[in-house]
C-alpha positions in Angstrom: 152.1 54.2 107.8 148.5 53.8 109.0 146.1 52.6 106.4 143.4 55.3 106.4 140.9 55.1 103.6 140.7 58.2 101.3 138.0 59.7 99.1 138.7 62.1 96.3 135.3 63.5 95.3 134.5 65.0 91.9 137.6 63.4 90.6 137.0 64.5 87.0 140.1 63.8 84.9 142.5 63.6 87.9 142.8 59.9 88.1 146.5 60.3 88.5 145.9 61.3 92.1 144.7 57.8 92.8 147.8 56.3 91.2 150.0 58.6 93.2 148.4 57.6 96.5 148.3 53.9 95.7 152.0 54.0 94.8 153.0 55.8 98.0 155.4 53.6 99.9 153.9 52.1 103.1 150.3 53.2 102.3 147.9 50.3 103.0 144.5 52.0 102.9 141.9 52.2 100.1 141.4 55.0 97.7 137.8 55.7 96.6 136.6 58.3 94.1 133.3 59.9 93.2 131.8 62.3 90.7 128.4 63.6 89.6 129.2 62.7 86.0 129.4 59.0 85.3 131.6 59.7 82.2 134.3 61.3 84.3 137.5 59.5 83.2 138.9 59.5 86.8 136.2 57.1 87.9 137.6 54.3 85.8 141.2 54.0 87.0 143.1 52.2 89.7 140.7 53.0 92.6 139.1 50.7 95.1 135.6 51.8 94.2 133.8 54.6 92.5 130.4 56.3 93.3 128.1 58.6 91.4 126.8 61.3 93.7 124.6 64.3 93.2 126.0 67.6 92.0 127.2 69.7 95.1 125.9 73.0 93.8 122.4 71.7 93.1 121.6 70.8 96.7 124.5 71.0 99.1 122.6 69.5 102.1 121.7 66.4 100.0 125.2 66.2 98.7 126.8 66.4 102.2 124.4 63.7 103.4 125.3 61.4 100.6 129.0 62.0 101.3 128.7 61.3 105.0 126.8 58.1 104.3 129.5 57.0 101.8 132.3 57.7 104.3 130.6 55.7 107.0 129.9 52.8 104.6 133.4 52.6 103.3 135.2 53.6 106.6 136.7 56.7 104.8 138.7 58.9 107.2 140.1 61.5 104.8 138.3 63.6 102.1 140.5 65.5 99.6 138.2 67.7 97.4 139.9 69.0 94.3 137.3 71.5 92.6 136.6 75.0 93.8 132.8 74.9 94.1 132.8 71.8 96.2 135.6 73.1 98.4 133.6 76.2 99.1 130.5 74.2 100.0 132.3 71.6 102.2 134.2 74.2 104.2 130.8 75.1 105.8 130.4 71.5 107.0 133.8 70.8 108.4 132.5 70.3 111.9 129.9 67.8 110.6 132.6 65.6 109.2 134.9 66.2 112.2 132.2 64.9 114.5 132.3 61.7 112.5 136.1 61.5 112.9 136.5 62.3 109.2 139.3 64.8 108.2 138.2 67.2 105.5 141.2 68.8 103.9 139.9 72.3 103.2 140.9 75.7 104.5 138.8 78.1 106.5 136.0 80.1 104.8 138.2 83.3 105.4 141.0 81.8 103.4 138.7 80.6 100.6 137.1 84.0 100.4 140.5 85.6 99.8 141.5 83.0 97.2 138.2 82.9 95.2 137.5 86.7 95.1 140.3 88.3 93.2 139.5 91.8 94.6 139.8 90.5 98.1 143.0 88.6 97.1 144.5 91.8 95.8 143.6 93.6 99.0 145.2 90.8 101.0 148.3 91.0 99.0 148.5 94.7 99.4 148.1 94.3 103.2 151.0 91.8 103.4 153.2 93.7 100.9 153.2 91.4 97.9 152.7 92.6 94.4 149.8 91.9 91.9 149.0 93.5 88.5 147.2 96.8 88.5 143.5 96.2 88.6 140.4 98.2 87.7 136.8 97.4 88.4 135.1 99.3 85.6 135.8 100.7 82.2 135.6 104.4 83.3 138.3 103.8 86.1 140.5 102.1 83.5 140.1 104.8 80.9 141.2 107.5 83.5 144.3 105.4 84.2 144.9 104.9 80.5 144.7 108.7 79.8 147.1 109.3 82.7 149.6 106.9 81.2 149.4 104.5 84.2 148.5 101.6 82.0 148.3 100.7 78.3 146.9 98.1 76.0 146.9 95.2 75.8 145.0 94.4 79.0 143.4 91.3 80.5 139.8 91.0 81.6 138.6 88.2 83.8 135.9 87.3 86.3 136.3 88.6 89.8 135.0 85.2 91.0 136.3 82.3 88.9 138.9 79.7 88.3 141.1 78.5 85.5 140.9 80.7 82.3 137.2 80.7 81.9 136.0 84.1 80.4 139.5 85.5 80.4 140.4 87.6 77.4 143.4 89.6 76.1 142.0 93.0 75.0 143.9 95.2 72.5 141.5 98.2 72.1 138.6 100.0 73.7 136.0 98.7 71.2 136.8 95.1 72.1 136.8 96.0 75.8 133.3 97.5 75.7 132.1 94.4 73.7 133.4 91.8 76.1 133.5 93.4 79.5 130.5 92.7 81.7 129.3 92.9 85.3 131.4 90.7 87.6 134.6 91.2 85.7 137.8 93.1 86.4 140.4 94.7 84.2 144.1 94.0 84.8 147.3 95.3 83.2 149.0 92.8 80.9 152.5 92.0 82.1 154.6 92.2 79.0 157.5 89.7 78.3 156.6 87.9 81.6 157.8 84.5 82.7 155.0 82.6 84.4 155.6 80.2 87.3 153.2 77.7 88.8 153.9 76.9 92.5 152.8 74.6 95.3 152.9 75.6 98.9 151.9 72.9 101.4 150.7 73.9 104.9 150.1 71.7 107.9 146.7 71.5 109.7 148.0 74.4 111.9 148.5 76.5 108.8 152.3 76.4 108.8 154.3 76.0 105.5 156.5 72.9 105.2 157.0 72.4 101.4 157.3 74.7 98.4 157.9 73.7 94.7 158.4 76.1 91.9 157.8 75.3 88.2 158.4 77.4 85.1 155.4 77.1 82.8 156.2 76.2 79.3 152.7 75.7 77.8 149.1 75.7 78.9 146.1 73.7 77.6 142.4 74.4 78.6 143.6 76.6 81.5 145.9 73.9 83.0 149.6 73.6 82.9 150.5 71.2 80.1 154.3 71.4 80.2 156.6 72.7 83.0 160.1 72.7 84.2 161.0 72.5 87.9 163.3 75.3 89.1 164.8 76.6 92.3 164.4 80.3 92.7 165.1 81.4 96.3 163.2 84.7 95.9 160.0 82.8 94.9 160.5 80.2 97.6 160.8 82.9 100.3 157.8 84.7 99.0 155.7 81.4 99.1 156.8 80.7 102.7 155.8 84.2 103.7 152.5 83.9 101.9 151.8 80.6 103.4 152.4 81.9 106.9 150.3 85.0 106.4 147.4 83.2 104.6 147.3 80.2 107.0 145.7 77.8 104.5 145.5 74.1 105.0 147.0 71.5 102.6 148.1 72.7 99.2 148.0 76.2 97.7 148.5 76.4 94.0 149.8 79.9 93.2 150.5 81.5 89.8 153.3 84.0 89.7 154.5 86.3 86.9 158.1 87.7 86.6 158.1 91.0 84.7 160.1 94.3 84.9 162.4 92.6 87.5 159.6 91.9 90.0 157.3 89.0 90.9 153.5 89.5 90.7 150.9 87.0 92.1 148.0 86.6 89.7 146.1 83.7 91.2 145.8 81.5 94.3 143.9 78.2 94.4 143.6 76.4 97.8 143.8 72.9 96.3 145.8 70.6 94.1 146.1 72.4 90.7 146.8 71.1 87.2 150.5 71.6 87.8 150.7 69.2 90.7 152.0 66.2 88.6 155.3 68.1 88.2 155.6 68.6 91.9 155.0 64.9 92.5 157.3 63.8 89.8 160.0 66.0 91.3 159.9 63.9 94.5 157.5 65.9 96.7 154.5 63.7 97.6 152.0 66.0 99.1 149.3 63.3 99.4 151.7 61.4 101.7 152.0 64.5 103.8 148.2 64.7 104.2 148.2 61.1 105.6 151.1 61.9 107.9 149.6 65.1 109.3 146.1 63.6 109.8 147.9 60.7 111.6 149.5 63.3 113.9 153.1 62.7 112.7 155.5 65.6 112.9 156.4 67.0 109.5 159.8 68.7 109.2 159.9 71.7 106.9 161.9 71.1 103.8 161.6 73.7 101.0 164.4 72.9 98.6 164.7 69.1 98.3 163.2 68.4 94.9 164.6 67.5 91.5 165.7 70.6 89.5 165.3 71.1 85.8 162.7 68.3 85.5 160.6 68.7 82.4 157.1 67.3 83.0 154.7 66.9 80.1 151.1 65.7 80.2 150.2 63.1 77.5 146.9 62.1 76.0 145.6 58.7 77.0 142.3 56.9 76.3 140.0 55.2 78.7 137.1 53.0 77.6 134.5 51.2 79.7 131.2 49.5 79.0 128.3 51.5 80.6 125.2 49.5 81.5 122.0 51.0 80.0 124.0 53.7 78.1 124.3 57.3 79.2 
């Protein structure tokens, strides 16, 4: 395997991605990381160098300039961003990096818009015939549906633009709804007695799906999957293949799916490595290795079922410590 150097920017707590890449058989390149916060634990792991860069959302042109300079200095050929705000920014500069022969693993702005705006996501799912929970954009619209018996409490409110579980609330009555609902939010039906699945769908640079992994969520912590069990469910697999072809994303798509009332509903789509990726990797599907292969121009044969079944994956708590010069 060719030894391309990789950068994972804004690594945060995802130091395990470095370990996964470094332990990939045949990989001979270097793995660098960066963050805007020098206390990010992922900076102080098994990498070949870490860098403190400016915050992408503060001044995107300055950030992109810093990133380009770093890539040229360290001969970095692949950038794998892992947080939503940065992915959205970098997608606009894909040609800038391509002109420097640097592969930026992000999807098109059209794909990102569908994934980040939940109203547009629902419209897209409607267009391709996949289900999502009933959704309302204002309290008045919801109350009409409530009075017509189309929906009932409890319900979920969440931001139209957002990620993780930030500002997501379970609402049991109208008083609480009026107290917590604000502009930029949406109201969704609560799928009762639902089973939740976290999934990964990996597409090539041409936007074609080649891998899917399905995990039954057992518990969550801070909006991320804490414990999960790998499963094989042909109906979900086929749904993900269909979704991947229609969406045409690049790299990984982390999708959350609910099973309720005998049907599968898509509730979230994230065009990146999500918090549930460790279970995919542990089950024998190395998506980081696939990134190297597809950037190198290697042919990737589709394989949607070859991963360990009934693998329980649990995140643990570890402690990192490092001496910081001049304090924080």
